[in-house]
N, C-alpha and C positions, 0 to 999 in steps of 0.2 A: 560542827568543828571535826576539820580531819586532822590528825595526827602530824604534827610539824614536829615535835621532837630527835633529834640528831645528836642527842651524849644523852650517857647515864645518868637515872637520877636516882635518889635514893631518899628515903623516907626517911628529913631527921627536920627536927623542929628548934627551929632559934628565931630568937627576936627581931625584928625589922624596924627597925625607924625610917619614915619618909617625907618626901614633901613633893608636891607635883610641881613641876616646871610653871605648867602652864597658869593653876589655878594657886598655886601659893600655899594651898590647905596642906598642913602639919599630920601624921598622923602614927598608928604605930599598927604591926599587923605580928604574924609569924608566918614561917614556913610552915608548909604539910611534906614537901618534897621539896627536892636543890639539888642544880650540878651547878657544872660552872658555864655551861652558857645560860641557866635560865631557874625559874621557881614558880612553886606555886604557895601562892598565902592564901592564908585564911583571913581577911579581911571586915571591919566595920561598913566601911564605907563605898559607895558603886564608884567606878571608876568605867571612864567608856574604852572603847577600841583605839589603841593609837597615842594614850594620854604618854605622856613621859614623867617618870617618877624619880629623883634622885633618893638612892637608899642607903641605909646606913647597915648594913647587916651584922650584927653581936655573933663574931664565932668564937670562942672563950681559946685563949690558947695563942692566940695570932699574936705579933709582935704588935701590930697597931692597936689590937682592940678592935678592932671596926672597921669593915669594907666598905669602902663609897665604890660604889656603880651606878649606871643611869641604868633603866630598864626601860621598855616599853609594853602594854599592858596588850596583852593577843587574843585573852578572852575572858569573859567573869560571869558566872552564873551566880544566882541567889540560891542560897543551903536552906529553903525554908524554914527560918528561924531555930536552926540545930540550934543556935546558942547564940546568948547575948552577945559574944564574942566576936562571932563568927558567921557576919549577914550572906557573904561575896565568897567563892574561891575565884581566884583570879591568877591567870596564867599570866610570867611574864619572859621575857628577853631581854638576857644583858646587854648593853652596850656598851663597847670601850672600855671593857672590863679587863684590868692589867693582867698579865702572864702572872705573877705572882700573886695575887688575889686567887686565882684557878688554882694554881698552887695549895695556897694555903686550905680553901673548900676542899681539896681533895685530903691534903694531908690533917684536918677533922676528920672527915670522913673515916680515912685510916685508920688512925687511932680513936675513935669515940666507937664508928660502928662497922670494926671488921668485917663481920658476920656479912651485913647488907654491901660491902662494898667487894668482898671473896663472890657472893651469891649474883651479885649483879654485873659484875664485871665476865664471869664466864656464861650467864646466860643473854648477853649481848642486850640487857636492855634500858 
């Protein structure tokens, strides 16, 4: 798995609801890390590289309550039964994310995780 991140990611845990665009299966997950261009999710269900998900990212304090974005699965690995709520770690890249949603993510991190925002910003990670 080659590193393909080109945006700063923050260790932010937020609830996510999603539906597969091909399978039409619904599910719930949570972020392990988040950026304005993608996320790592802790998931119960297995997905394949290239699967597209319609996601609702629940960001506290956002005007809309939830951000709706499309995301493609770019990788997934088993967690070896770490816990019942997380069988897989899944890397996603957002597709068609609106600029206002990117700003909402950034505002949330600045307001609720200022130390991470400063550290990651200066480290350039």
